[in-house]
C-alpha positions, 0 to 999 in steps of 0.5 A: 233275696235282694233288697231294692233301694228306696228310689223317688222320681217325683214328688206331689206338691199339695197343701200342708196335711197331716202324716199319720203314721200307727205304730205298735211298738213291741218286741220281736225276735230277729237277726236281721238277715245277718249270720247271727243268732235271732235275738229279743228286738223292738219293732213296729207292728210286729215288723222289721225293719220300721217303715221310713217316714216321708212328709213334706215341709209344712206337714205335721207328723202324727205318730199314733204309739201303742206301747206293747212292751213291758217297759216305758217307751218314747220317740225322738224326731232326731234333728227336728227342733220341736220349736213350741213343742218341746213337750213332743222331743221324746226324751224320757224324764226330760220332755215327758214320762215315756209312754206307759207299757199298755197305753197309747200316746199321739206325738203331733210334730209340726215339720218346719224344717226340710232335709234328711232325719230320723225317728228313734227310741229315747228310753233306756237306749232302745234304738240300739235294739231296732226302735229307729227310722228314717224320717224324710222331709221333702221341700217343693222349693228346694235350692237343688234339684234332681231326677231321682233320689236313693236313700242309704240308711246305715246301722250296726247290729250287735247280737246282744241286746242293750241290757245284755251289754250294759254290765259289760260297759260298766263293770270292773274291767269294762272291756271284757267280752265286749267284742266277743260278739261283733256286729253286722252291717245293715243298709236300710234295715237289712244285711248289707249283702242283700242290697240291691244296685243304683240304676243310673240313666245317662246325664241324670242327676241323683240326690243320694240321702246318707243316714247313720243310725250307727250305735258305735261305728263309722260308715263311709260312702263312695262312688268309683270315678263319680264325683259326690257333691255335698248339699246338705248336712244334718238337715241344713242346706249347704253350698255345693262342696265336692268330694269323693268320699263321705264319713259318718259318724253316728246320727250324722246325715248328709245328701249328695248330688251326683250326676251320671256319666254321659255314656253308658259304656261302663258300670261302676261299684259303690262302696259302704265301709263300716270302720273306726280306728278306735275299734278293735281290728276284727276281720270281715267287721272292722273294717267291712265293706259292702261293694254295690253296683252302679248299673248304667247298662246290664251288659257293660263291663265294669270300671276297675280300681285299685283302692277305695276312697276314704277320708274325713270331710273338712267341716271347716271348709264347708258352708251353709247356705244361709250365709250366716256369719259366725256368731259372737259368743256371749256365754263360753262353756267348757265340757270334758267328755270323759270317763271314770270311776265309782269307788267299787270300780265300775266305769262310767261317761260324764261331762265334767265327771257328772254322770247323767241320772234321771230326775224324779220329776221330767224337767220340763215339768220342773221348769213350768212348776217352780216359779223363779227357782226354774233359773237355778240349775239345782232345781233340775237336779245335780246328776242332770248337770243342767245349764240355764240359758237366757234367751237369745244369747250366743252359746259357745261350747267347747267340747273336749275329748282327752281320752282315746274314745271318740264322742259324736255329740248331738244337741237337741233343739238346735243346730250349731256353727262349727268353728274351731277343731284341734288336739287337746295336747296341742299346747302351741296351737300349731294344729288348730283349725279355725273356720275362715273369717269370710265363711258362712260356718257349717251348721249341724246338730251332731259333731263327731270329736275324735279321741284326744281332739276338741271342737268349738261350736256355737249356737244361738238360745232361741228355742225355749225348752229343755234340751239334751246334749249327749254322746250318740254312741249309745254305749257312751249315752247309756254310761251317762255322757248325757247333760241338759240346758234349761233354755229361757225357763221364765219364757216357758212359764209364758207360752208352754202348755203341755198337753194333757196326754203328756201328764197323763202318761206320767199319772199312769206310772206314778211319776210326779208332775210338779216340783224340782228333780226331787219332787219338792215345791219351793226352796232348795229341798232336792235330797231325794234327787239322784246326787252321785259323787263326782266320778274318780279319775283313777281306778280304785282298784288298780292299786 
């Protein structure tokens, strides 16, 4: 059986409407069509893959959720900024308590951004077990036009669940057994080898949306002897940028325009490669390549190539379409994304040696119920590593990865400008690269930081709320590479009214709905909040 690629050639333009999705989230058993044992997974309405969600700019997405799991769940619309609806951002114990087992909950999300996004579980790394799908928000007045569209969503599917994998990550000698059961490659929710062809009509222009829902490896997409013109990155429209290959880290998205040849004398191939130089070389896995067909004429021969295009994109050369110049920072934050150890030798990830742990009260409710104390970072708990931001200030983050581990860093509620990149061991600045002064820096919500490299990004804190910053390698976020921004909490207290449905989910689970991270009202008493010691740089068991 071969699965056809999603193809859209027309879009009915209508007034803003409700897009209603009814999702019964439950356990299913599947191997996703791969040569693997079937395992416990999370699906919707008893099925895999999850349905692609499509809407038009100005619509409201209504996600009616029934939690048929035996644990809480939540959903995050990745890349949607949730202006005014921070309580629907879906982050467990940050913006909500999660949807209790056996209960119902509705997310009502105004879609005020067009572009390519995705929806995924944001409780206990449930996206790793299949709770994820693509979200496309069409713009009827898009700057760029195409005759048809294709969608490619990439995943890696591992034979072990996240809960089975977690001990292998954190226990002493954490890499033991991690790659004994490597993943298979999925395209649009199924075994990549079942993916159908791209059908081109001579002279037509096609928009191809590329979405990485990967948990760890990188993906590359290329079409032999065809130019890919980038027009969107992470939901943000860009000026046209030509390339022959697009590389995506976990959580990144890119749209490209491809103009078909004027003749039909040859067919071509597209290539999807799953890889990572930070991953162990496993033949047929890292790397693995699916070669699909680009068909002009079923009777025509195929164009032949000796090598498949590969390479990084120069993000500092891509410009955002809105022409916004580089922001001038007011507030500088240094974030060292690194691993470390507890006294027992267990391994965790951190920002600045602080491993994230959930507070006892959702952080949004702490911001709304603690009065003047909401402007103190300690209100949110020492293990949330919260930074409090003033409304409208320009934040510059230096994202630092000193180890050999890469980190695709995602910021909720905002897109940031990419200003500078370089190597952490470059003491002279010889290899530092900065955005040209005349450019409108590329804006995106996820940036890939390779091991032993850094990036400088800037964003405007103009979205009051509690927003997560985390690595989107699922292993790393599960090991604690998360922190929070509390943006303008005093303004939140004046303008944010959390729906009773959100509070009811807390009550169903016996979770406090007021007070600081420890559930205390008034003062600096946070003794009951999680408060682990800073991670040790050296393994205490290595001596």
